[in-house]
C-alpha positions as CSV (number, residue, x, y, z in Angstrom):
1,X,-19.9,-48.2,9.9
2,X,-18.1,-47.8,6.5
3,X,-21.2,-48.1,4.3
4,X,-23.0,-44.9,5.5
5,X,-19.8,-43.0,4.9
6,X,-19.6,-44.3,1.3
7,X,-23.2,-43.3,0.7
8,X,-22.6,-39.7,2.0
9,X,-19.5,-39.3,-0.2
10,X,-21.5,-40.3,-3.3
11,X,-24.4,-38.0,-2.3
12,X,-22.0,-35.0,-1.9
13,X,-20.4,-35.7,-5.3
14,X,-23.8,-35.7,-6.9
15,X,-24.6,-32.3,-5.3
16,X,-21.3,-30.8,-6.5
17,X,-22.0,-32.1,-10.0
18,X,-25.4,-30.5,-10.1
19,X,-24.0,-27.3,-8.8
20,X,-21.2,-27.1,-11.4
21,X,-23.7,-27.8,-14.1
22,X,-26.1,-24.9,-13.1
23,X,-24.7,-22.5,-15.7
24,X,-24.9,-25.0,-18.5
25,X,-28.5,-25.9,-17.5
26,X,-29.5,-22.2,-17.8
27,X,-27.5,-21.6,-21.0
28,X,-25.0,-19.3,-19.3
29,X,-21.3,-19.2,-20.3
30,X,-18.3,-17.4,-18.8
31,X,-15.4,-17.6,-21.3
32,X,-13.1,-15.4,-19.3
33,X,-12.6,-15.1,-15.5
34,X,-14.8,-12.5,-13.8
35,X,-12.0,-11.5,-11.5
36,X,-8.2,-11.8,-11.3
37,X,-5.6,-11.6,-8.6
38,X,-2.8,-9.2,-9.6
39,X,0.4,-7.9,-8.1
40,X,1.4,-4.3,-8.8
41,X,4.9,-3.1,-7.8
42,X,5.6,0.6,-7.5
43,X,9.2,1.9,-6.8
44,X,10.0,5.4,-5.6
45,X,13.6,6.7,-5.4
46,X,14.5,10.2,-4.2
47,X,15.4,12.5,-1.3
48,X,13.4,13.1,1.8
49,X,14.3,16.7,2.5
50,X,12.8,19.7,4.3
51,X,14.8,22.8,3.7
52,X,12.8,24.9,6.2
53,X,11.6,22.4,8.8
54,X,13.0,19.8,11.2
55,X,10.7,17.1,10.0
56,X,9.4,15.6,6.7
57,X,6.5,13.4,5.7
58,X,6.9,11.1,2.7
59,X,3.6,9.4,1.9
60,X,1.9,7.0,-0.5
61,X,-1.6,5.8,-1.3
62,X,-2.1,2.2,-0.5
63,X,-5.6,1.7,-2.0
64,X,-4.8,3.1,-5.5
65,X,-2.6,0.8,-7.6
66,X,-2.3,3.4,-10.4
67,X,-1.0,6.1,-8.1
68,X,0.9,4.3,-5.4
69,X,4.3,6.1,-5.4
70,X,5.9,7.9,-2.4
71,X,6.4,11.6,-2.4
72,X,6.6,14.7,-0.2
73,X,8.9,17.3,1.3
74,X,11.1,19.4,-0.8
75,X,13.1,16.6,-2.4
76,X,12.2,15.0,-5.8
77,X,11.2,11.3,-6.3
78,X,11.3,9.2,-9.4
79,X,8.3,6.7,-9.5
80,X,8.0,3.6,-11.7
81,X,5.1,1.0,-11.7
82,X,5.0,-2.5,-13.0
83,X,1.9,-4.7,-13.3
84,X,-0.8,-2.2,-14.4
85,X,-1.2,-3.7,-17.8
86,X,-2.1,-7.0,-16.2
87,X,-5.5,-5.5,-15.2
88,X,-6.2,-4.0,-18.6
89,X,-9.2,-6.3,-19.2
90,X,-11.0,-5.1,-16.0
91,X,-12.7,-1.9,-15.0
92,X,-12.3,-2.0,-11.2
93,X,-9.8,-3.1,-8.6
94,X,-9.7,-3.5,-4.8
95,X,-6.3,-3.6,-3.0
96,X,-6.3,-6.4,-0.5
97,X,-2.8,-5.8,1.1
98,X,0.4,-3.8,0.5
99,X,4.0,-4.7,1.4
100,X,6.2,-1.7,2.1
101,X,10.0,-1.9,1.8
102,X,12.4,1.0,2.6
103,X,16.2,1.4,2.5
104,X,18.4,4.4,2.3
105,X,21.1,6.5,3.9
106,X,21.4,9.8,5.6
107,X,22.9,12.9,3.8
108,X,22.9,14.9,7.1
109,X,26.4,16.0,8.2
110,X,25.7,16.8,11.8
111,X,22.1,15.8,12.9
112,X,21.0,12.3,13.7
113,X,17.6,11.5,12.1
114,X,14.8,9.5,13.7
115,X,12.6,7.7,11.1
116,X,9.8,5.2,11.0
117,X,6.6,4.2,9.1
118,X,3.1,5.1,10.1
119,X,-0.3,4.0,8.7
120,X,-3.5,6.0,8.6
121,X,-6.9,6.4,6.9
122,X,-6.2,10.2,6.8
123,X,-3.6,11.7,4.5
124,X,-0.7,12.2,6.9
125,X,0.7,15.4,5.4
126,X,-2.6,17.2,5.8
127,X,-2.6,16.8,9.6
128,X,1.1,16.5,10.4
129,X,2.1,20.1,10.0
130,X,4.5,20.9,12.8
131,X,7.6,19.3,14.4
132,X,5.6,18.5,17.5
133,X,2.9,16.8,15.5
134,X,5.5,14.8,13.6
135,X,7.1,13.5,16.8
136,X,3.6,12.6,18.2
137,X,2.7,10.8,14.9
138,X,5.7,8.6,15.2
139,X,4.2,7.0,18.3
140,X,0.5,7.9,18.0
141,X,-0.4,6.1,14.8
142,X,-0.1,2.5,13.9
143,X,3.7,2.5,13.4
144,X,6.9,0.6,13.1
145,X,9.7,1.0,15.6
146,X,11.7,4.3,15.4
147,X,15.1,3.9,13.8
148,X,17.9,6.4,14.7
149,X,20.0,7.0,11.5
150,X,23.7,8.1,11.8
151,X,25.2,11.1,10.0
152,X,26.8,11.0,6.6
153,X,30.3,10.3,8.0
154,X,29.0,7.5,10.2
155,X,27.1,4.3,9.6
156,X,24.4,6.2,7.7
157,X,22.9,3.3,5.7
158,X,19.7,1.7,6.9
159,X,16.9,-0.6,6.0
160,X,13.4,-1.3,7.4
161,X,12.2,-4.9,7.4
162,X,9.4,-5.4,4.8
163,X,6.0,-5.0,6.4
164,X,2.6,-6.1,5.0
165,X,-0.6,-4.5,6.0
166,X,-4.2,-4.5,4.8
167,X,-6.8,-1.7,5.0
168,X,-8.6,-3.7,7.6
169,X,-5.4,-3.6,9.8
170,X,-5.3,0.2,9.5
171,X,-9.0,1.0,9.8
172,X,-10.1,-1.8,12.0
173,X,-13.4,-2.5,10.2
174,X,-14.9,-4.8,7.7
175,X,-15.7,-2.0,5.2
176,X,-12.4,-2.3,3.2
177,X,-13.4,-5.7,2.0
178,X,-17.1,-4.9,1.2
179,X,-17.6,-1.2,0.7
180,X,-17.6,0.3,-2.8
181,X,-15.7,3.4,-1.5
182,X,-12.6,1.3,-1.3
183,X,-12.6,0.4,-5.0
184,X,-10.6,2.2,-7.6
185,X,-11.4,2.5,-11.3
186,X,-8.6,1.5,-13.5
187,X,-10.1,1.3,-17.0
188,X,-11.0,2.9,-19.3
189,X,-9.9,5.9,-17.2
190,X,-8.5,6.2,-13.7
191,X,-10.3,7.5,-10.6
192,X,-9.1,7.1,-7.1
193,X,-11.2,5.4,-4.4
194,X,-13.3,7.6,-2.2
195,X,-11.8,6.1,0.9
196,X,-8.0,6.1,1.0
197,X,-5.5,4.4,3.3
198,X,-2.0,5.7,3.6
199,X,1.6,4.8,4.6
200,X,4.1,7.6,5.4
201,X,7.7,7.7,6.4
202,X,8.1,10.3,9.1
203,X,11.7,11.6,9.6
204,X,12.5,14.1,12.4
205,X,15.7,16.0,13.2
206,X,17.2,16.4,16.6
207,X,15.1,19.6,17.2
208,X,12.5,21.8,15.6
209,X,15.2,24.4,14.9
210,X,17.5,21.9,13.0
211,X,16.2,21.6,9.4
212,X,16.5,18.5,7.3
213,X,18.2,20.4,4.6
214,X,20.1,17.4,3.2
215,X,17.7,14.7,4.5
216,X,17.6,11.1,3.6
217,X,18.3,9.3,0.3
218,X,15.5,6.7,0.0
219,X,14.6,3.7,-2.1
220,X,11.0,2.7,-1.4
221,X,8.8,-0.1,-2.8
222,X,5.0,-0.6,-2.5
223,X,3.9,-4.1,-3.6
224,X,0.1,-4.3,-3.8
225,X,-1.9,-7.5,-3.9
226,X,-5.2,-6.6,-5.5
227,X,-8.3,-8.2,-7.1
228,X,-9.3,-6.8,-10.5
229,X,-12.9,-7.3,-11.5
230,X,-15.8,-6.1,-13.7
231,X,-14.8,-7.5,-17.1
232,X,-14.6,-4.9,-19.9
233,X,-16.4,-5.5,-23.1
234,X,-14.0,-6.5,-25.9
235,X,-11.0,-6.9,-23.5
């Protein structure tokens, strides 16, 4: 019984050797890898405020590594990105997954804030335009559990456990891994993908009439695992 097994192993080795020599046989060479797996980390620090509303939407693009910071509301955010230069030899990139981490504290002195993360293939701020829609979005989209955050004088610090999602998780289709619309151009100039997928932190006050004037102080990280490809000439 052992002899046939030995013959099959030898035969498979010969097939692999022939396959690996195909490029040499046709005179083809690839001195540099045609694609590269890269990690890009974008941090966003700022205040989630809404001086004239009882809700706020703080969102980020998850398919665009060169524009992946969080922002929104009336507060300001400082965004920094690391890892972009690692893809400088490639023209295009496709984000395979993103890990979102959020920590912060409440600046509100009287109102408890309810907050969670949602994920969508539609830009959240364009459709979540009222307090009622914000409350509905917190449970109607793919979302994390809602966290109640105490006022400034209480235990106001909070942290969401890191969560990793892919476009296929959000959209529920094979397109994100095959369709060109989910590809972003990174070099020599930037252009966003046609089809975006989004993450948003939704924060709501105790009522529509109670504005998030002071809001939440946030530290947010978007870590993207992507594949860069299409080797640039001279890079």
